[in-house]
C-alpha positions as CSV (number, residue, x, y, z in Angstrom):
1,M,37.3,-17.4,-135.0
2,H,35.2,-18.6,-132.1
3,R,33.0,-16.2,-130.2
4,K,33.4,-16.3,-126.4
5,P,30.5,-14.4,-124.9
6,N,31.3,-15.0,-121.3
7,L,34.6,-13.2,-121.1
8,P,34.8,-10.2,-118.7
9,T,35.0,-6.8,-120.4
10,K,36.1,-3.3,-119.4
11,L,35.7,0.1,-120.9
12,C,38.9,1.9,-122.0
13,P,39.0,5.4,-120.5
14,V,40.9,6.8,-123.5
15,C,38.9,5.6,-126.5
16,Q,35.7,4.7,-124.6
17,K,35.4,1.3,-126.3
18,P,34.8,-2.0,-124.5
19,F,37.6,-4.5,-124.6
20,S,37.6,-8.2,-123.5
21,W,39.8,-10.3,-121.3
22,R,42.8,-11.8,-123.1
23,K,44.8,-14.8,-122.0
24,K,48.0,-12.8,-121.8
25,W,46.2,-10.6,-119.1
26,A,45.1,-13.6,-117.0
27,K,47.4,-12.8,-114.0
28,V,47.0,-9.0,-114.2
29,W,43.4,-8.5,-115.3
30,S,42.6,-6.4,-112.2
31,E,45.5,-4.0,-113.2
32,V,44.6,-3.7,-116.9
33,I,43.1,-0.2,-117.6
34,Y,43.7,0.5,-121.3
35,C,42.6,-1.6,-124.3
36,S,45.9,-1.2,-126.1
37,E,49.4,0.2,-126.0
38,R,48.3,3.1,-128.1
39,C,45.6,4.1,-125.6
40,R,48.1,3.7,-122.7
41,R,50.5,6.1,-124.5
42,N,47.7,8.6,-125.2
43,K,46.5,8.7,-121.6
44,V,48.4,11.9,-121.0
45,K,46.5,13.6,-123.8
46,L,43.3,12.6,-122.2
47,K,44.2,14.2,-118.8
48,T,45.3,17.5,-120.4
49,S,42.2,17.9,-122.5
50,V,39.8,17.5,-119.6
């Protein structure tokens, strides 16, 4: 596996972990909020616990 240090990253609001740009997100990177489908599904739990 090759390291790619220059990829943009974001912080997932659900798990608070950083995640990197992926090729499948190339056209929608500005709209990507969650690091995974699991976090996207758990966003409701995050809002109710705050």
